[in-house]
DRENVOMAR-675860 format. One line per 2 residues: number of its first residue (from 1); their letters; for each residue y, z, x of N, C-alpha, C. Coordinates in nm, 3 decimals, always signed. Each point is the difference from the previous one (the first is absolute). Last residue first. Layout:
N
NUM	a	Y/Z/X/Y/Z/X/Y/Z/X  ... $
# end
This chain:
207
207	fn	+1.593/-1.509/+0.117/+0.018/-0.095/+0.077/+0.026/-0.145/-0.058  -0.123/+0.540/-0.133/+0.135/-0.067/-0.003/+0.025/-0.134/+0.109 $
205	sy	-0.375/+0.360/-0.096/+0.022/-0.142/-0.062/+0.126/-0.086/-0.009  -0.163/+0.439/+0.158/-0.036/-0.069/+0.086/-0.012/-0.128/-0.050 $
203	an	+0.070/+0.399/-0.268/+0.103/-0.017/+0.139/-0.001/-0.111/+0.093  -0.291/+0.042/-0.388/+0.102/-0.028/-0.010/+0.103/-0.016/+0.104 $
201	ff	-0.399/+0.230/+0.023/+0.002/-0.162/+0.007/+0.103/-0.083/+0.001  +0.020/+0.488/-0.103/-0.032/-0.027/+0.136/-0.030/-0.185/+0.047 $
199	dl	+0.041/+0.187/-0.451/+0.115/+0.038/+0.048/+0.000/-0.064/+0.158  -0.417/+0.018/-0.242/+0.102/-0.122/-0.058/+0.139/-0.001/+0.103 $
197	el	-0.272/+0.390/+0.043/-0.054/-0.108/+0.060/+0.035/-0.140/-0.010  +0.139/+0.403/-0.240/+0.048/-0.014/+0.115/-0.038/-0.096/+0.101 $
195	em	-0.184/+0.048/-0.445/+0.145/-0.051/+0.003/+0.058/-0.003/+0.141  -0.459/+0.144/-0.078/+0.043/-0.134/-0.001/+0.123/-0.065/-0.008 $
193	ar	-0.033/+0.467/-0.001/-0.047/-0.050/+0.105/-0.018/-0.132/-0.011  +0.093/+0.230/-0.355/+0.126/+0.002/+0.094/-0.068/-0.017/+0.128 $
191	ky	-0.294/-0.038/-0.329/+0.089/-0.080/-0.042/+0.104/+0.001/+0.118  -0.335/+0.351/+0.019/-0.038/-0.151/+0.020/+0.094/-0.119/-0.017 $
189	ly	+0.108/+0.464/-0.100/-0.019/-0.040/+0.167/-0.046/-0.104/+0.030  +0.061/+0.097/-0.505/+0.116/-0.030/+0.094/+0.008/-0.014/+0.164 $
187	na	-0.403/+0.082/-0.269/+0.064/-0.101/-0.026/+0.133/-0.022/+0.050  -0.221/+0.370/+0.062/-0.080/-0.075/+0.058/+0.064/-0.161/-0.017 $
185	qn	+0.189/+0.394/-0.244/+0.003/-0.036/+0.128/-0.046/-0.089/+0.089  -0.120/+0.069/-0.437/+0.102/-0.045/-0.002/+0.098/-0.017/+0.134 $
183	md	-0.428/+0.204/-0.064/-0.017/-0.147/-0.031/+0.143/-0.078/-0.007  -0.179/+0.478/+0.247/+0.078/-0.068/-0.097/-0.016/-0.123/-0.011 $
181	ye	-0.390/+0.328/+0.229/+0.158/-0.090/+0.050/+0.069/-0.028/-0.159  -0.467/+0.264/+0.288/+0.112/-0.015/-0.090/+0.109/-0.067/-0.003 $
179	er	-0.467/-0.069/+0.281/+0.096/+0.069/+0.025/+0.091/+0.004/-0.164  -0.389/-0.208/+0.184/-0.010/+0.101/-0.102/+0.120/+0.081/+0.002 $
177	ss	-0.119/-0.528/+0.162/+0.028/+0.124/+0.014/-0.002/+0.080/-0.119  -0.122/-0.459/+0.047/-0.108/+0.070/-0.002/+0.046/+0.190/+0.028 $
175	dv	+0.297/-0.418/+0.001/-0.096/-0.022/-0.090/-0.086/+0.118/-0.027  +0.272/-0.028/+0.397/+0.083/+0.031/-0.133/-0.082/+0.014/-0.128 $
173	fn	-0.223/-0.158/+0.403/+0.065/+0.144/+0.018/+0.076/+0.046/-0.113  -0.111/-0.443/+0.015/-0.112/+0.051/-0.037/+0.020/+0.149/+0.029 $
171	el	+0.362/-0.296/+0.113/-0.030/+0.012/-0.136/-0.123/+0.090/-0.029  +0.047/-0.073/+0.453/+0.129/+0.056/-0.074/-0.026/+0.030/-0.137 $
169	sk	-0.317/-0.259/+0.227/-0.031/+0.139/+0.026/+0.124/+0.099/-0.072  +0.070/-0.493/-0.025/-0.097/+0.051/-0.090/-0.028/+0.174/+0.034 $
167	al	+0.274/-0.244/+0.302/+0.063/+0.045/-0.150/-0.102/+0.027/-0.084  -0.145/-0.076/+0.399/+0.047/+0.091/+0.018/+0.058/+0.030/-0.146 $
165	nd	-0.227/-0.388/+0.039/-0.090/+0.106/+0.011/+0.087/+0.142/+0.023  +0.207/-0.410/+0.042/-0.017/+0.010/-0.159/-0.100/+0.107/-0.008 $
163	fs	+0.083/-0.112/+0.425/+0.121/+0.065/-0.062/-0.001/+0.026/-0.155  -0.377/-0.239/+0.269/+0.038/+0.144/+0.034/+0.120/+0.061/-0.075 $
161	ed	-0.082/-0.440/-0.094/-0.108/+0.093/-0.065/+0.034/+0.131/+0.057  +0.399/-0.366/+0.082/-0.134/+0.034/+0.047/-0.067/+0.123/-0.088 $
159	sy	+0.473/-0.168/-0.027/-0.098/-0.106/-0.081/-0.133/+0.064/+0.009  +0.389/+0.160/+0.259/-0.024/+0.038/-0.136/-0.080/-0.064/-0.092 $
157	tf	+0.031/-0.132/+0.486/-0.037/+0.145/-0.029/-0.007/+0.046/-0.152  +0.099/-0.476/+0.089/-0.151/+0.069/+0.014/-0.031/+0.138/+0.019 $
155	iw	+0.449/-0.146/-0.041/-0.062/-0.035/-0.125/-0.150/+0.025/+0.005  +0.275/+0.045/+0.364/+0.037/+0.106/-0.101/-0.072/-0.003/-0.132 $
153	ek	-0.058/-0.328/+0.384/-0.048/+0.155/+0.030/+0.016/+0.086/-0.125  +0.205/-0.453/-0.017/-0.157/-0.020/-0.065/-0.055/+0.173/+0.035 $
151	yp	+0.452/-0.210/+0.051/-0.027/+0.119/-0.030/-0.141/+0.035/-0.053  +0.180/-0.426/+0.162/+0.041/+0.090/+0.118/-0.032/+0.167/-0.045 $
149	nn	-0.247/-0.471/-0.155/+0.079/+0.098/-0.078/+0.026/+0.105/+0.107  -0.322/-0.392/+0.009/+0.123/-0.011/+0.055/+0.128/+0.101/-0.032 $
147	lt	-0.379/+0.028/-0.344/-0.019/-0.107/+0.113/+0.160/-0.022/+0.069  -0.137/+0.326/-0.379/+0.049/+0.015/+0.142/-0.010/-0.089/+0.118 $
145	nn	-0.043/+0.094/-0.515/+0.114/-0.045/+0.040/+0.014/+0.038/+0.157  -0.317/+0.161/-0.377/+0.026/-0.188/+0.033/+0.049/-0.061/+0.049 $
143	sl	+0.030/+0.499/-0.084/-0.089/-0.015/+0.093/-0.060/-0.166/+0.013  +0.318/+0.291/-0.292/+0.063/-0.088/+0.117/-0.110/-0.075/+0.082 $
141	ak	-0.084/+0.318/-0.349/+0.064/-0.094/-0.065/+0.071/-0.117/+0.115  -0.212/+0.378/+0.141/-0.121/-0.080/-0.071/+0.088/-0.110/-0.064 $
139	gi	+0.271/+0.369/+0.187/-0.066/-0.077/+0.097/-0.094/-0.110/-0.059  +0.210/+0.257/-0.297/+0.085/-0.076/+0.048/-0.077/-0.101/+0.120 $
137	ws	-0.219/+0.385/-0.183/+0.016/-0.112/-0.113/+0.076/-0.117/+0.038  -0.057/+0.401/+0.277/-0.088/-0.082/+0.010/-0.010/-0.113/-0.088 $
135	yl	+0.365/+0.271/+0.000/-0.009/-0.059/+0.156/-0.163/-0.112/+0.005  +0.108/+0.317/-0.383/+0.094/-0.122/-0.020/-0.015/-0.087/+0.134 $
133	rm	-0.267/+0.436/-0.033/-0.015/-0.118/-0.076/+0.074/-0.138/-0.033  +0.125/+0.384/+0.288/-0.111/-0.070/+0.055/-0.027/-0.088/-0.100 $
131	cp	+0.378/+0.205/-0.135/+0.012/-0.068/+0.101/-0.131/-0.071/+0.054  -0.014/+0.312/-0.360/+0.045/-0.129/-0.016/+0.015/-0.078/+0.125 $
129	tm	-0.175/+0.444/+0.035/-0.089/-0.095/-0.063/+0.067/-0.133/-0.027  +0.215/+0.417/+0.104/-0.018/-0.083/+0.139/-0.090/-0.111/-0.041 $
127	af	+0.172/+0.334/-0.310/+0.111/-0.052/+0.066/-0.017/-0.126/+0.121  -0.396/+0.288/-0.251/+0.112/-0.075/-0.095/+0.109/-0.101/+0.061 $
125	mi	-0.196/+0.330/+0.281/-0.066/-0.130/+0.010/+0.033/-0.084/-0.133  +0.164/+0.434/+0.032/+0.058/-0.100/+0.121/-0.060/-0.119/-0.008 $
123	ev	-0.172/+0.315/-0.304/+0.149/-0.077/-0.054/+0.061/-0.066/+0.136  -0.415/+0.233/+0.056/-0.017/-0.102/-0.085/+0.139/-0.091/-0.022 $
121	as	-0.006/+0.424/+0.251/-0.051/-0.133/+0.095/-0.015/-0.138/-0.121  +0.405/+0.347/-0.129/-0.158/+0.014/+0.026/-0.051/-0.127/+0.077 $
119	qk	+0.537/+0.106/+0.024/-0.103/-0.001/-0.093/-0.133/+0.035/+0.049  +0.425/+0.034/+0.261/+0.008/+0.090/-0.135/-0.150/-0.014/-0.099 $
117	ns	+0.108/-0.224/+0.415/+0.032/+0.131/+0.045/-0.036/+0.061/-0.138  -0.042/-0.480/+0.009/-0.120/+0.087/+0.056/+0.056/+0.151/+0.029 $
115	ve	+0.274/-0.293/-0.230/-0.089/+0.049/-0.083/-0.116/+0.053/+0.047  +0.376/-0.085/+0.232/+0.030/+0.090/-0.096/-0.119/+0.026/-0.099 $
113	el	+0.030/-0.334/+0.357/+0.026/+0.115/+0.036/-0.006/+0.127/-0.114  -0.007/-0.467/-0.101/-0.131/+0.056/+0.041/+0.012/+0.132/+0.050 $
111	fd	+0.402/-0.209/-0.107/-0.075/+0.039/-0.126/-0.140/+0.059/+0.025  +0.278/-0.129/+0.333/+0.063/+0.131/-0.048/-0.106/+0.007/-0.095 $
109	ty	-0.061/-0.398/+0.181/-0.058/+0.127/+0.087/+0.044/+0.161/-0.043  +0.157/-0.440/-0.247/-0.137/+0.025/+0.015/-0.072/+0.094/+0.066 $
107	nq	+0.443/-0.093/+0.033/-0.004/+0.036/-0.160/-0.126/+0.030/-0.015  +0.086/-0.173/+0.425/+0.064/+0.133/+0.000/-0.055/+0.054/-0.133 $
105	ta	-0.023/-0.430/+0.086/-0.100/+0.044/+0.081/+0.035/+0.140/-0.030  +0.315/-0.246/-0.151/-0.093/-0.035/-0.094/-0.143/+0.055/+0.070 $
103	pk	+0.438/+0.040/+0.265/-0.004/+0.061/-0.119/-0.118/-0.028/-0.128  -0.069/+0.006/+0.557/+0.119/-0.072/-0.098/-0.037/+0.079/-0.121 $
101	ih	-0.108/+0.143/+0.525/-0.043/-0.006/-0.127/+0.106/-0.093/-0.083  -0.038/-0.084/+0.506/+0.073/+0.103/-0.070/-0.070/-0.024/-0.165 $
99	nn	-0.143/-0.097/+0.568/+0.002/-0.028/-0.122/-0.003/+0.079/-0.096  -0.068/-0.098/+0.457/+0.145/+0.003/+0.009/-0.006/-0.015/-0.176 $
97	sl	-0.393/-0.010/+0.254/+0.033/+0.133/+0.048/+0.153/-0.001/-0.039  -0.280/-0.362/-0.125/-0.030/+0.126/-0.099/+0.071/+0.112/+0.082 $
95	di	+0.032/-0.540/+0.021/+0.036/+0.118/+0.097/+0.009/+0.135/-0.103  -0.203/-0.530/+0.014/+0.023/+0.078/-0.106/+0.053/+0.135/+0.105 $
93	dw	-0.226/-0.476/+0.078/+0.118/+0.035/+0.074/+0.076/+0.093/-0.104  -0.436/-0.195/-0.075/+0.133/-0.040/-0.074/+0.135/+0.044/+0.045 $
91	ek	-0.458/+0.095/+0.184/-0.027/-0.133/-0.058/+0.159/-0.076/-0.025  -0.068/+0.493/+0.089/+0.031/-0.105/+0.139/-0.019/-0.132/-0.034 $
89	ey	-0.004/+0.302/-0.346/+0.124/+0.044/+0.069/-0.011/-0.085/+0.117  -0.385/-0.025/-0.323/+0.119/-0.057/+0.000/+0.137/+0.035/+0.091 $
87	te	-0.351/+0.263/+0.070/-0.060/-0.150/+0.047/+0.132/-0.080/-0.069  +0.022/+0.442/-0.125/+0.011/-0.009/+0.130/-0.023/-0.110/+0.068 $
85	hl	-0.092/+0.033/-0.443/+0.127/-0.028/-0.013/+0.059/+0.009/+0.171  -0.460/+0.101/-0.094/+0.026/-0.148/-0.023/+0.150/-0.031/+0.014 $
83	il	-0.138/+0.435/+0.014/-0.037/-0.058/+0.120/+0.054/-0.168/-0.003  +0.022/+0.290/-0.373/+0.096/+0.030/+0.089/-0.023/-0.090/+0.126 $
81	ee	-0.329/-0.006/-0.318/+0.111/-0.080/-0.061/+0.115/+0.010/+0.098  -0.357/+0.295/+0.033/-0.020/-0.143/+0.062/+0.098/-0.099/-0.042 $
79	sv	+0.032/+0.468/-0.144/+0.018/-0.030/+0.135/-0.032/-0.143/+0.051  -0.072/+0.092/-0.447/+0.148/+0.001/+0.050/+0.003/-0.023/+0.135 $
77	gi	-0.426/+0.077/-0.114/+0.049/-0.156/-0.046/+0.125/-0.016/+0.039  -0.168/+0.441/+0.032/-0.035/-0.084/+0.102/+0.022/-0.133/-0.040 $
75	ll	+0.062/+0.299/-0.291/+0.122/+0.033/+0.048/-0.050/-0.106/+0.152  -0.282/+0.014/-0.346/+0.110/-0.111/-0.039/+0.110/+0.042/+0.103 $
73	qs	-0.413/+0.283/+0.063/-0.009/-0.149/+0.009/+0.109/-0.088/-0.013  +0.037/+0.443/-0.136/+0.013/-0.014/+0.132/-0.066/-0.140/+0.064 $
71	lt	-0.020/+0.130/-0.463/+0.156/+0.000/+0.072/-0.006/-0.003/+0.140  -0.413/+0.026/-0.191/+0.083/-0.132/-0.055/+0.117/+0.002/+0.061 $
69	ki	-0.226/+0.385/+0.084/-0.078/-0.094/+0.092/+0.092/-0.139/-0.028  +0.119/+0.361/-0.243/+0.056/+0.043/+0.145/-0.070/-0.129/+0.085 $
67	sn	-0.141/+0.037/-0.447/+0.104/-0.004/-0.006/+0.078/-0.029/+0.130  -0.430/+0.190/-0.053/+0.001/-0.136/-0.010/+0.147/-0.069/-0.019 $
65	kd	-0.053/+0.463/+0.035/-0.039/-0.053/+0.142/+0.013/-0.153/-0.021  +0.259/+0.309/-0.312/-0.100/-0.012/+0.014/-0.038/-0.103/+0.135 $
63	ka	+0.468/+0.104/-0.209/-0.081/+0.106/-0.080/-0.167/+0.021/+0.081  +0.523/-0.216/+0.203/-0.148/-0.024/-0.070/-0.069/+0.112/-0.015 $
61	ks	+0.436/-0.022/+0.229/-0.019/+0.073/-0.137/-0.120/-0.073/-0.043  +0.106/-0.137/+0.427/+0.018/+0.152/-0.008/-0.007/+0.067/-0.158 $
59	va	-0.048/-0.469/+0.070/-0.096/+0.059/+0.061/+0.008/+0.163/+0.012  +0.364/-0.265/-0.157/-0.085/+0.024/-0.097/-0.135/+0.049/+0.053 $
57	lg	+0.342/-0.046/+0.339/+0.019/+0.126/-0.137/-0.079/-0.034/-0.102  -0.031/-0.351/+0.301/-0.028/+0.163/+0.088/+0.020/+0.083/-0.110 $
55	ya	+0.087/-0.416/-0.137/-0.134/+0.025/-0.012/-0.016/+0.135/+0.083  +0.433/-0.133/-0.012/-0.040/+0.018/-0.119/-0.147/+0.041/-0.018 $
53	ra	+0.175/-0.156/+0.444/+0.066/+0.150/-0.055/-0.094/+0.035/-0.152  -0.026/-0.445/+0.150/-0.078/+0.081/+0.067/+0.024/+0.137/-0.028 $
51	fs	+0.280/-0.311/-0.219/-0.132/+0.018/-0.072/-0.101/+0.063/+0.114  +0.437/-0.065/+0.169/+0.014/+0.087/-0.106/-0.136/+0.016/-0.050 $
49	el	-0.016/-0.313/+0.334/+0.015/+0.145/+0.047/+0.058/+0.100/-0.122  -0.014/-0.456/-0.084/-0.136/+0.034/+0.016/+0.006/+0.147/+0.042 $
47	ff	+0.415/-0.180/-0.060/-0.055/+0.007/-0.138/-0.150/+0.076/+0.020  +0.289/-0.150/+0.334/+0.044/+0.154/-0.045/-0.090/+0.032/-0.111 $
45	yd	-0.071/-0.438/+0.192/-0.055/+0.068/+0.074/+0.042/+0.188/-0.055  +0.190/-0.418/-0.190/-0.118/+0.030/-0.073/-0.083/+0.131/+0.085 $
43	qa	+0.391/-0.183/+0.147/+0.045/+0.069/-0.119/-0.152/+0.067/-0.043  -0.014/-0.351/+0.326/+0.048/+0.133/+0.050/+0.059/+0.095/-0.105 $
41	vy	-0.152/-0.421/-0.113/-0.119/+0.061/+0.059/+0.071/+0.170/+0.104  +0.256/-0.309/-0.285/-0.056/+0.070/-0.060/-0.117/+0.076/+0.031 $
39	eq	+0.331/-0.267/+0.292/+0.033/+0.125/-0.070/-0.093/+0.062/-0.098  -0.147/-0.394/+0.204/+0.027/+0.102/+0.092/+0.066/+0.118/-0.060 $
37	fi	-0.041/-0.372/-0.266/-0.126/+0.070/-0.026/+0.009/+0.116/+0.153  +0.358/-0.258/-0.050/-0.016/+0.088/-0.110/-0.117/+0.042/-0.012 $
35	nk	+0.136/-0.310/+0.321/+0.074/+0.141/+0.008/-0.010/+0.094/-0.105  -0.227/-0.440/-0.007/-0.050/+0.101/+0.093/+0.082/+0.138/+0.017 $
33	pl	+0.003/-0.279/-0.482/+0.050/-0.013/+0.158/-0.063/+0.092/+0.074  -0.277/-0.231/-0.354/+0.094/+0.101/-0.004/+0.033/+0.027/+0.141 $
31	ng	-0.304/-0.354/-0.166/+0.138/-0.020/+0.046/+0.083/+0.127/-0.050  -0.455/-0.067/-0.070/+0.003/-0.012/+0.119/+0.143/-0.042/+0.037 $
29	tk	-0.237/+0.058/-0.453/+0.007/-0.120/+0.063/+0.049/+0.008/+0.134  -0.085/+0.406/-0.185/-0.111/-0.114/-0.045/+0.005/-0.123/+0.068 $
27	lg	+0.333/+0.329/+0.082/-0.152/+0.038/+0.060/-0.055/-0.121/-0.037  +0.384/+0.009/-0.254/-0.001/-0.042/+0.136/-0.114/+0.028/+0.103 $
25	qv	-0.007/+0.174/-0.435/-0.008/-0.151/+0.013/+0.036/-0.068/+0.119  +0.064/+0.453/-0.042/-0.148/+0.014/+0.011/-0.040/-0.188/-0.031 $
23	fn	+0.483/+0.153/+0.032/-0.071/+0.062/+0.110/-0.181/-0.057/-0.017  +0.285/-0.080/-0.352/+0.030/-0.132/+0.125/-0.080/+0.095/+0.086 $
21	tq	-0.176/+0.142/-0.453/+0.122/+0.016/+0.092/+0.003/-0.091/+0.095  -0.370/+0.070/-0.341/+0.097/-0.091/-0.006/+0.126/+0.003/+0.089 $
19	ls	-0.363/+0.307/-0.029/-0.033/-0.109/+0.036/+0.108/-0.108/+0.018  +0.124/+0.400/-0.187/-0.040/+0.018/+0.126/-0.052/-0.110/+0.089 $
17	ll	+0.009/+0.002/-0.473/+0.147/-0.006/+0.056/-0.022/+0.037/+0.150  -0.373/+0.038/-0.213/+0.021/-0.137/-0.038/+0.149/-0.012/+0.062 $
15	al	-0.131/+0.425/-0.059/-0.095/-0.041/+0.146/+0.060/-0.161/-0.017  +0.179/+0.257/-0.339/+0.022/+0.051/+0.126/-0.047/-0.080/+0.124 $
13	df	-0.184/-0.040/-0.445/+0.104/-0.074/-0.005/+0.080/+0.016/+0.126  -0.386/+0.267/-0.095/-0.033/-0.141/+0.076/+0.137/-0.075/+0.005 $
11	ns	-0.130/+0.456/-0.183/+0.131/-0.045/+0.110/-0.014/-0.113/+0.028  -0.315/+0.158/-0.270/+0.121/+0.040/-0.074/+0.096/-0.042/+0.117 $
9	ew	-0.397/-0.020/+0.174/-0.018/-0.107/-0.090/+0.138/+0.019/-0.109  -0.118/+0.298/+0.326/+0.019/-0.152/+0.075/+0.050/-0.047/-0.102 $
7	lk	-0.148/+0.408/-0.163/+0.137/-0.013/+0.058/+0.009/-0.117/+0.051  -0.422/+0.046/-0.156/+0.089/-0.003/-0.092/+0.158/-0.002/+0.053 $
5	kt	-0.344/+0.027/+0.300/-0.011/-0.133/-0.054/+0.103/+0.017/-0.125  -0.105/+0.394/+0.180/+0.104/-0.066/+0.112/-0.001/-0.165/-0.054 $
3	iv	-0.239/+0.318/-0.271/+0.133/+0.042/+0.001/+0.097/-0.084/+0.117  -0.453/-0.143/-0.268/+0.025/+0.094/+0.119/+0.155/-0.012/+0.031 $
1	m	-0.272/-0.119/-0.502/+0.078/-0.073/+0.163/+0.046/+0.127/+0.062 $
# end
């Protein structure tokens, strides 16, 4: 079994907990309060900026041209997500210019920043892969609940095959990497990222 599949399956309990949060279930039913979604999008913008910086650092540490190409394409994918959030800013009346990072967001961005600065390209990817796979999996889990759903654009984005392909590209990078890494460290990075994602969803589940 390839390493990313093994890590996903060993942390699937955390994925299920994320799916079951009030926030994600609110997206599913369309009953998530508007102000909660507005706050989530504003905070997710910080997260995406951190993701973009992490990809940039991973590119600088990549050992071969194919790795540089793959990581650069993934960076473009994050850039497109940032553009989507700027669209949300207009549609949902979100003020990103007056935006302050909150604890659950800060915890994840601090984690990603530390890993990006200190670890190798493949280790950075162990900390980023869970987010991509989790969002794709959640998007598909919600994809039958879009009729008259005010959050259907969010669901479409993450259930789309193009997003799943980005997640697969990231997983393929990890699975085919020739860089050496410690398996215990890989497990830690993957699990910690999943825990921080769950904390992030839980931060917007108090309604």
